[in-house]
N, C-alpha and C positions, 0 to 999 in steps of 0.2 A: 838629537841628544838622547842617549839611552837612559832608561829607568831600571830600577832594581827591586821589583815587587817581592814582598814576603808573602808566600802562599801557604795556606793550611790545607792539608790533605788528610785522608782517612788513615792515620797511623795510630795503633793502640799505644797506650802509655808504656806497656811493658816492652815495646819494641826498642825503646831508647833512641828513636830517630829525632825526637824533639817536637815542638809545637808547629814549626813552619820551616819551609825550605825557601831558599832564595833563587830567583830566576832573573832573566834579562828581558826587557821589553823596549821596543822602539817608541812606544807611546805611553803616556801617563795613564795609569789604570786607577779607577776610583776604588777606595776601600769598600769591600763588600761585593765587588764584581765577581761573577762566576766565570772561570777560565778553565781551559784544558792545558795541562802541563805534562811534559815527559817525566816518567819515573822509571828508571831502568829501561826495559824494552817496551814498557806500556805507556799509554797515555791516559791520565786520570783526571777527574774533575777536582777542582780546587777553588778556594775562596781567597781573594786578595785581602790581606789583613792591613797592609800598609804599602806605600809605593814611594820610597825615597829616590831622590835623583843622584845619590851617591852609593857606590857599591859597599856592601857590608865589610866591616873591618875583619881582617884575618883570612879573607877568602880571595882567591885569584879571580878577578872579573872575567878573564878569558875562559875559565873553567865552568862558568855558569851557563846553563842551557836556556834557550829562548822559550818564552810562553808560546804554546802551540796555537792558541786561539781564544777568542772571547765569545761568550754566548750573547750575541747581538739581540737587541730587542727586549732584554730583561733589565729592569732597573736594578741597581746594586742592592744587596741586603743592607737594611738600615743599621744605624749606629746602635739603637736600642737592642735589636736582635743580636748584634755582635757582643754587646755587653752581657746579655743573658747567657749566651753560649760560653763566653770567657769565664763568667762567674761559676757556671755549672761545672766546667772543666776543673777549675781550681778547687772548688768546694768538695767535689766528689772524686778528686784525685785521678782525673783522666786527662788525656791530651785534648787540646782545643779542637784539632782536626777530627778526632774520633767523635766528639759530641756534635760538631757542626755538620759533618757529612752524613751522620746518621739521621739528622733532622731533615735532610733534603730527600725528595722522592728518588728511589733507586733508579727509575727509568730516565731521570734527568741526566744521569751520568753517560748514557749511551745516545742521547738525543743529538742528531746532527742539526746544524743551523737552519737548513731549509725545512726540516721537520718541525722545529720550534716555531718558525715563522708561520707555517700552515696552521699549527694549533692555536697560536695567538689570533690569527685572522679569523679562524672558525669561531672562536669564542666571542669575537666582537660582533658576530651576526646574531647573537641570541636575542629573541624577541621578548617584549614585555608581556606580562601576564594580564589576561582580561578577567580573571576570576575575582569575584567580590571578596574583599578582605574579611577575615574573621574578626568579629567585633570584640574589643577588649571587655572583659567582664568587670562588673562593678566590684570595687574592692571593699573589704571589711575595714574597720578602723585600724586594726593591727597591720593589715597589708599596706594601707595608705601611709601609715606612720613609718613602716619599714622602707617603703619606696622613696619617701621624701628624705629619709636619713641616708640612704645609699647615694642619692644625688649629691648631697653635700659632704660626704664622708672624706676625711683626710687621712684615714688609717684603714687597714683591712677590716671588713665587716663580717662578723660571724652571725649568720642568719639562723637562729636556733628556733626552728619551726616544727611543731608536732607533725606526725604523718597525717596528711590530709588537710593541712592548714593553708594550702594554697601558695607554697613557695614558688612553683613553676609560673604562676600568673605574675608574681612579683618579678621573676626573671624576665618574662616577656615584656612587661610594661617598662622595666628599667632599660631593657634593650631598645624599645621604641623611643624612649626619651633621648637616649644617647644618639641614636641614628637621626632623629629629627633635629637635634641641636647642631649637627655638622654634616654636610652632604658627603664628606669623605670618611666619616666615622666608620669604624669596624668594631665588632664585638666577638669575643671568644667565649664559648660556652663549653665546659668540659664535663664529661660523665665518666664514671669509673670503668664501665664495661661496655663492650660492643652491643650486647643485647639490650641496652637501655637507649641506644641511639634511634631506633625506628620510631618509637612513639613520640620522643622529643622532637625529632626531625619533622614529623607530621604536624605537630602543633606549631612549630616555628614557621614551617612553609605556609600553613593555612593563614598565619598572621602576616607574614612579610613578603611572600612571593607576589601577591597582588599589588603591594606598595612599591617594591623595588625590582621586580622581575624574577624569572625562574632561576637565575644564577645568584640570587642574593644570599641563599643559604647553601653552604657546601659542608660535606662531612670529611673528616680525616681520621682514619683508624686503620689498624693493621689488617682488618678483614676485607678491605677494598682491593680491587685488582690494581696492578701497577699503573694502568692507564687512568683509572678513576682517581687514584691518589695524586697523580701528576696534574690532572685537570683541576682538582680541588686546590692543590697547592698554588698553581699558576693563577687561579681566580683570586685567591687570597693575597698573593704577592703583588699582583697588579692592581688590587683595590676593587676589582669587579664584585667580589664576594663581600657582602656587608656583614655576614654572620658566619662564623666557623664553629661547627659542632664537632667534638672529637673526644677521643680518649687521651691518655697521658701524653702521647707523642705530639698532640696538637699544641702543647705548651710552647713548642719550638716553631710553630707556624710563623711564616713571615707576614706580619700584619702592619703595614706602614701607618694605618690610620687607627690603631687600637685605642678605644676609649672606654672599654668596660670589659672586665673578666669575671666570669661566673664559674665557680667550681661546685657542682652539685654532688651531694653525698660525699662531702669532703673528708669524712672519716675513713673512707674505704681503703683498705690496704692495696687495692689494685693500682692506686696512683703511684705506688713505689715500684720502679722498674727493678727486676731481678736479673737482668742480663745487661752486658755491656756496661755503659755508664749507669750505675745504679742510683738514679736520681729520683727525688720525690717531686712529681709534677705539681702537687698542691703547694709545696714550699717554693718552687720556682715560679709559680703563678703569682705568689705574694711578692717575690722579688721583681718579677717583670712589671707588675703594676707600679711598683716604686720607680723603676727605670722610666716607664712610659707616662708617669704622672696621671694614672687613671684609677678609678675605684676597682676593688676586687671584692667579690662576695663569696664567702665560703658558707654553703648551705648544708644543713643536716638536722635531723631530729635527734641524732646521737653523735654530737661532735667528737672529734679525736680529743684525747686528754691534753695533747700539746696545744691545740687551738683553744680549748676551754681554759687552760692555765694562762695562756697569753691574754685572754679576755679578762681573767681575774686580775692580772697585773696591769690592765689598762692599755696594753699594746694593741689589742683588737677592740673594736666596738661591737658589743653583743646586742643583738636585737632579738627579742623574744616574740614568737607567735604561737602561744600555747593552745589556742582554740581551733577546732576543726571548722571547715567551711560548712555553713548551714546549721551550726550549733550541735553537730553530732558529737558523741562521746567516744573516747578511746575504748578498745576492747577490754572486757573483764578477764583477769587471769584465772585460769582453772588449773591447779597443780594436781597431777595424777601420781599418787605415791605407788610406784611399781612394786614396792615391798608387799602390797596388799592385793596385787592382781594375780590371776592364774599364772602358774609357772610356765615360762617359755612364751608368754603372750607378747607379740610385737605391737599389737594395738589393743589397748585396754577396752573391755566391754562398755564402760560408760562413754568412752570417746566414740566408739562405733555407733552406739545408740544416738548420740548427739548428732553425728554426721548423717545418719539415716533420716533423722527428723528434719534436718536442714534441706536435704535433697527433696524430701516429700513436699516441702513448702516452696520449692522452686528456687532455693538459694544455693550458693556454691561454697565449697570447702577447699582449703589449701593445706596440703600435708608436706612438711619440710623434713627431709632427712638428707644430711649433707654427705651422702656416699652414693655414687652412681654404680651401676652394675647390679647383679643379683645378690652377690655376697662377697665380702672382702677377701675371704679365704676358702679354699676347698681343702678338706683334710681327710686323712684315713685314721679311724679309731684303732685299728689293729697295730700299726707300727709307728704312728705319729707323724707320717709324711704330711707336709703342707705344700701348697702350691706356690713355692718360692720362685722368684725370677732368677735364672742362671746368670744374669748380667747385672743385677741390682741387689742391694740389701733390703728387699721389700718383697711382699707377696703379690702374685698375680691375682687379679680380681676375676671372679667367675661371672661371665655374661651368659645368661641362659638362652637368650633369644637366638644367638648365633653359635651357641655351644662352644665358646672359646674361653681360655684363660688369658687375660690381657694385662700386661704391666702398664700402669698409668704413669710410669716415670720414663721408661725408655721406649715404650710402644711394642715390645716383643709380645707376639701372640701365637698361641697354639690351640689346636682342638682339645677339648676336654678328653682325658684318657678314659678308656672303658673300665680300667681297673687301676689300682694303686701302682705307680711305676716302681715302687720299692719292693712290695710284698705280694702284689697280685690280688689283693683284696678287692672284691667287686663293690663293697659298701663304702664308697667315698661320699662325703656329705658336705654341704656348704656350712660355714660358720659365720654368724653375723648377718646383717641385712643391708641391702642397698635399695635404690629406687625401683629397680625392676621387680624385686621380690615384694615390696610394699604395694606396687601397682597390681601385681598378680593377686595378692591376698585381698586387697580391697575390691577388686573386680568380683572375686568369689564371694566375699562376705556381704557385699551390697547387691548381690544378684537378684534378690527378691524385692528390693526397694524400688518404688515407682515414683517417677516425676509427676507433677500435677496433671500432665496430659496423658498419663498412663503408660508412657514408654519407660524402659528400664534405665537405671542410673548409668551414667557414662563416666568412666575413669580414664584419665590421660596422664602422661608423664612428660616432664620437661627437664632435660639435663643436657650435658655436652654431647651425649650420644644421639639424642632425638633432634637436636638443632644443628647438626653438623652440615647438612645440605643447604644450599642456597635457597632462601625463601621459607625454610622450615620454621624458623622462629616466628616470623610474621604470621604464618598460617596458624601456628598453635596459639599465639596471642589472640588472633581474630576469633578462633573457635571458643576461647574462654570469654571474650567480650560479648559474643553473640549468644551465649548460653548453651552452646552445643556440648560443653563439658560441665559436669557437675562436681567432680572431685579431681583436683590437679595435684599430682605427686611431683615434687621437684627438689633440686638442690638449692643452694643459696642464690642461684641466679634468678629465682622467682621471688625472692624476699625483698628486693630493693627496687624502689622507684616506680614500679608498675601501678597503674590506677585501675584496679579491678573493682567495679562498682557493685557486684552482686555477691562478693565473698563475705560471709558473716562468721565463719569459723576457720581459724588457723590452728594447726596442730604441729608441734615440734617433737620429733620422736627420739632424737639422739643428742639431747642437750648436755648430758653429764660429762661428755668427753673432755670439755674444756674447763670444768670446774676446778680440777686439781692438777692442771698441766704445769710443767716447769717453766714455760714461757710466761713472763710477767704480763704480757699483753693479752693472754688468753681470756681472762674474765672480761676485759673491755670489749674484745671481739664478740664474745658470746652475748653479752648484754645488748650490744648494738644489733647483732643478728636477730635476736628475739624481739627486740623493740621494732625493728624494721619489718620483720615478718608479721608481727601482730598488727602493724600499721596497714597491712593489705586488707584487713577486715573492717567492715562498717564504714567504708569511705562514702557510701551513700547515706545521708542523714536519716532517711526513713528506716534503715536497717541497723543503725549504729547502736541503739539501745540493747539489741539482742546479740551484738557481736562479741565473740570470745576468743581468747588465746589459750589453748590447751598445751601444757608442757608435761610430758611424761618424764619423771625423774625418780632416781633412787635416793635423792637427798633434798627433800622438799623444805627442810629447815635452813638451807644455805642462805647466807645473807644476801646474795645476789637476787634471789627471788623475792626478798622483802621489798627491795627497791623497785623491782619489775612490777610487783603487784600494784603499786601506786603510780607507776610510770614516772618515777622521780629520778630523772637522770642527774639532776644537780646533786642530790644526796649521794648517789652512786659515785659520781665523779669526785666529790669531796673526800669520800672514804678511800677511793683508789689513789688519789693524789697524795693523801696523807701517808698511805703505805709506801708509795714510791719515794716520797721525800725521806722517810725514815731509812729506806734502803739505798738512797743515792741513785735511784734509777731515773731514766728520762721521764719528764722533762727537767728534772733537777740535776741530772748528770748527763754526760754526753759520751757516745760510744762509736766505735768503728770496728768492723771485722775485717781481718785479712783471711781470705779463703784461698786454698790451694788445691788444684786438681793434678793428679799424678797417676802413673801406672801402678804404683804401690803406695800403701798407706805410710810406709816408712819414709819414702821419698818426699811425700807431701809434708809430713811432720818435720823432717830434717830441714827442709827449706824454711818453714816457719820458725823453727828453733834457731836456725842460723840468723834469720832476720831479727829475731828478738835479741840475740846476743849482740848484733851489730848496733842495736839501738842504745846500748849503754854509752853514756857520755854525750848523747845528743842534747841540744838545747831543750829545756823543759822536761827532760826525762824524769826528774823527781816529781813532776806534777801529773804524770801519766802512769797508769797501771797497765802493764802488759802481762796478760795471763798466759799460762802454758798452752801449747797446741793440743787440740782434741779432735777426734773424728766428728763429722756431722751426724745428726740423728740417723739419717739414711746415708750410710757411709759410702756405699758404692752405687753408682748410677751409670748404666751402659758401659760397664767394665772400667770405669774411671773412679779411682779412690779419691775421697774428698775429706779435707781437714780444714779447721778454722782456728783462729786465734783472736781473742777479744782484747780490745784496747779501750780503756776508760779514762775520763778526765772530768774534773768538776767544772772546768771552763771550756766552752766551745772554742774560744780563741786559742787556748793552750793546745787543745787537741789538733786543731788545724795547723798550727805552726809546727807541732811535732811531726805530723804526717808529711808535711811538705819537706822537712829536713830528712825524714826517714826514706823518702821515695828512692833516691839513688842507691841506698843500702839494700832496699828490697830487690832492685835490679841485680845488684852484685851477688846477693844470696843465691841466685839461680846457678852460680858457678860452683857452689859447694859440691864436692864429689858425692857426698851422701844424698844430695838432692837430684842426682841424675835420674831421669824419668819424670821430672816435673813437666807438666803440659802447659799450665797457665796459672796465673794468680790474679786476684782482683781485690781491691779495697772497697768495702761497703760502708759508707759513712751513714750514720743514723739508721742502722739495720732494724727491720721490723721483726725478724725472727732470729733467735740465737739457738 
């Protein structure tokens, strides 16, 4: 007796194919089974969504093609996983197959049955570890209270812990309790960026490899090779991996025994995907915990205002850990008024003197400037030429080390010209400062400073350029931990999550750029970045009394610095939430963006305007505001013109129902003659940047 499985495959929402395709099978297939099915002339990987014994209505059974094969040896993807995927697809306005197949390892699609069997057999031979387990640390009363509350929580937990308060130890012991309570239990631990995984992986492996074996902890992130990602996914899916550490894509990992979810640095914008299905991994983690009936912990010293507001409303349980381990104090804020410093100085003399003093004492300094490269722009004073990118509406950044002008948007790179390309002037100069320039200046300015052993001060740089090669990040972190580096210059990648024990001074050089930005989230991001960066100082209690956060600013009287001085996140959040409520901005209002990419700006905006016109008369149209189409801030990237249109509603439900009704009209708007040249469009629900 034949069966008629509905199979989801990787088809984007704008293709109009639909969520699933129907096939024929001689055997009943379990929902969640991984199969290969024909699609045109190709054979693709799919997931069985349901398998009725009756052919679908309106289709000729004889026209349906047979399932090509089943991936034997793999258990079906669980019901909870399928619910999360379905919810994500509906909420973020994507097709189910697009979300589901993107969550699976790419190499799984090409794996032959015999190759899969070999991998599973090889994994079963893993030996247990003979290493002595890392001993859990004694908890402070705050940590113990938080740990007990997590175990009995029936709602999402917001762990509001100061930097250095020991949140990671709470995660470790909560994980240990969950795994001890159930031999099949699994735990998902998420971090916002790849560079935070090595140190967290080291701590989890030291604690759990001796207890559960070397395969008990696996990582899942985009920096892994296809083979590594497949091995980690298989270990999680088959239950061999007890703990999965990963970035945002790990929220879709198949974990049949999931008993605890931890989202570290939950405020970080990196949890929101900016490509494909533009999902928030933090929000999906909360939904997944609800589906799987397990606790979810959102940890941060500077929670997102959405999570803070949810705790204010009683939807989240807020647990506070304001004290640092060992009784250390948070760093003292020192504002440097740049109006009173020498003209053109990138580093104020008092700051330099303080850094020299720290290095001479054997302490370390961290300098934060959120721009990589030597200078953001190269310019000619004679004719006004600037190093614009020919393919983007942005400037190419000057990188002095390899003498290139490099676009950080499309990657286009050229050698620095000997003279101005427009007028031939030989005097072209950099404008602004990046990490390369600050590193160079500090190396020169601290040349006469000596460490306690008499050797010269050592300055290093950590950004996307210096950590590109495999192992480079780990080597740089090790150099800092061992004291080989005295002053570290870096972008925001050095400001979060790292446990630097000897840093006593943190300096932020370019803090003003977000104070008056048009983006309503800019102050929240800046406050979080400065608090997190300052939290790298004084983590060792014996140095905490002398730890300082220096901020160079042209606006020292700004209200943001008032709250930063007292480390009063609650007061800052209350003020920001009051401002947002008055303006009807999230979390008090709800937004979506429709973005369009086209060969011309006119085509992109014509598509959006046609879609807006088609929305008239739709259900709930009166409850939704559709704004006119406008170009993005960076209008052109890689010769593609970009435009966007904002949609707002006071109710999340109204916005979702409107977007669902609008979806077919968005597809139809592609056919408007004026929109010829449209390349793609996407709906971004709950956008982080506008």
